[in-house]
C-alpha positions, -999 to 999 in steps of 0.1 A, spaced: -279 292 385 -296 271 359 -292 233 364 -306 225 329 -274 235 311 -238 227 318 -203 236 305 -175 211 304 -138 219 308 -115 193 292 -80 197 305 -69 225 328 -72 263 332 -40 279 346 -45 316 344 -82 323 345 -95 298 370 -116 325 389 -132 336 357 -141 300 348 -156 295 383 -176 327 379 -193 311 349 -211 289 374 -236 317 379 -249 309 344 -245 271 340 -234 240 359 -197 236 356 -182 201 349 -145 192 345 -126 164 329 -90 173 339 -73 140 332 -80 106 319 -80 88 285 -100 89 253 -116 56 262 -127 68 296 -140 101 282 -160 83 256 -174 60 283 -186 90 304 -203 104 273 -221 71 266 -231 68 303 -250 101 300 -228 120 324 -226 150 300 -261 149 285 -267 185 298 -235 200 284 -242 228 258 -206 241 257 -171 226 259 -141 245 269 -113 227 251 -80 237 268 -47 237 251 -38 204 267 -71 187 259 -58 166 231 -35 147 255 -66 141 277 -93 131 252 -75 127 220 -83 148 189 -119 158 182 -120 137 151 -151 124 133 -154 95 158 -154 116 189 -176 144 174 -202 118 165 -202 106 201 -205 140 217 -238 146 236 -269 157 216 -272 188 238 -238 202 227 -239 234 207 -205 250 212 -169 240 213 -146 268 224 -110 259 217 -79 273 233 -55 278 204 -52 297 172 -47 264 153 -76 239 155 -65 212 131 -72 187 159 -109 194 156 -129 180 126 -148 212 118 -169 197 90 -180 170 113 -190 196 139 -208 217 113 -228 186 102 -239 183 138 -247 220 141 -219 225 166 -203 259 164 -165 261 170 -143 290 181 -105 294 184 -83 322 198 -67 339 169 -66 375 183 -49 366 215 -19 349 200 -9 375 173 18 395 191 36 367 209 37 345 178 49 374 156 76 382 181 89 346 178 87 347 140 109 378 140 133 362 164 136 332 142 139 353 111 168 373 125 184 342 139 181 324 105 195 354 86 225 355 109 228 317 112 230 322 149 230 285 158 266 281 148 282 307 171 256 301 198 265 264 201 302 271 195 304 295 224 290 270 249 315 244 236 344 268 242 348 275 205 348 313 200 321 319 173 321 283 164 344 265 139 319 268 110 312 305 116 303 324 84 287 358 77 250 362 77 226 387 61 209 420 72 171 422 70 173 457 56 160 460 20 152 423 19 118 413 5 96 395 32 69 373 17 41 367 42 21 335 33 -12 340 51 -19 377 60 -42 371 89 -37 386 124 -3 369 129 8 377 94 -1 413 98 17 415 131 48 400 115 47 425 86 43 454 111 74 443 129 94 436 98 89 471 85 109 484 114 139 465 100 136 482 66 121 452 48 98 454 18 66 434 25 45 414 1 19 388 9 -4 362 -5 -38 353 9 -68 334 -5 -81 369 -12 -67 404 -11 -71 424 21 -88 458 22 -61 486 17 -66 497 53 -53 463 65 -24 459 41 -1 484 59 15 492 26 23 456 17 19 444 -19 -5 417 -27 10 391 -52 1 357 -65 13 325 -47 39 318 -74 51 354 -74 55 353 -37 77 322 -40 98 336 -68 105 370 -54 108 367 -16 141 368 1 125 356 33 92 335 34 72 336 66 45 309 69 14 320 88 -13 297 75 -39 276 93 -34 239 87 -61 222 66 -64 199 37 -56 227 13 -25 239 31 -8 206 41 25 205 22 17 237 4 55 242 5 72 212 -11 98 204 -37 81 222 -66 76 253 -45 113 253 -34 123 251 -70 105 283 -77 122 302 -49 153 324 -51 186 307 -44 195 314 -8 160 320 5 153 320 42 122 301 55 104 308 87 75 287 101 55 295 132 22 282 120 19 244 118 47 219 108 28 200 81 24 232 60 60 225 49 71 191 35 100 186 60 119 161 38 118 186 9 130 214 32 159 192 44 169 186 8 166 223 -1 188 231 29 214 205 19 215 218 -17 219 254 -6 187 264 -22 175 274 12 201 295 31 187 289 65 154 283 83 138 293 116 112 268 128 90 267 159 68 239 145 75 205 130 57 180 109 58 151 134 64 171 166 77 165 192 99 144 168 121 165 146 136 154 113 173 145 119 182 165 88 170 196 107 186 187 140 219 181 123 219 213 102 236 242 120 220 267 96 186 260 111 173 278 142 149 255 162 124 263 189 100 237 206 67 253 196 68 282 221 52 308 199 25 316 225 45 307 256 42 339 276 22 345 308 3 373 292 -6 355 261 -17 323 278 -40 343 301 -54 363 272 -61 330 253 -79 315 283 -100 347 288 -109 347 251 -121 311 253 -143 321 283 -156 351 264 -166 329 236 -183 304 259 -201 331 279 -213 349 248 -226 316 234 -244 306 266 -260 340 268 -274 336 233 -251 360 215 -231 334 196 -194 329 194 -170 359 193 -142 343 173 -159 315 154 -136 296 130 -137 310 94 -151 279 79 -183 283 98 -188 321 96 -219 331 78 -211 348 45 
């Protein structure tokens, strides 16, 4: 084992502890499992992590060290070259600040595709059928619920996928089994081999012609509130909205207004703008299906995510670079 390099785990590893410990044959392993941002920064300043070349940032690390914002990135040890993050979303890491310091960042997009897509389809079907009303009614002893009304079939509906990455493609693949017509919008069109027969359209066309809109975008400055009042105004009356990406992609106040007016028939949401707080207009609307950000909450997916973080970290330490480096840093 080389003592000149170290890897630092922030937070905990639940499913791949043995694999993490096996990394000790390559580097010294250090852990910061609990604490506070102030304590973590003090340890950095004291030189305790001056040999750290790679950080394993677990999916609970933000609660331990706070976000990797510009302040924290600036304080990280000069030896650091890699941040391997457990999560498909990485909006709690200031990637430009990392890039400016020549720190490469990876996430876990591949590992989360199937579980997140399953939840998106669950929410879509629940929103189409407005399942919250009969579900809650039954538990209150009200057969079907007092406000029970008919829902809609997915068959022959147009599903608009906003963000046709791995998760978006997995959603499209599943939706085809229900007889839906798939269209999508991306920053750029996919190669035909990855489109799965879906139609590429402009952003405005996607909004105007979709019966169901599934949001599958990463959160960044360009996508924050990409769906707000002007976008809802472009949509069909009675559109269904599904979001399993990040809450701030949708302007929640605008969504509440669109639900209240009937512009939006229903919504299926796994993420929220100020989570864990949820807008009272969503909590009080029985046409909305709500889940508490459980898109990747399966044993299999959580293990796959941890293993992918370790694959990134091992590859980087061995000099082969990151396996799933974030798109903003990939060499063109």
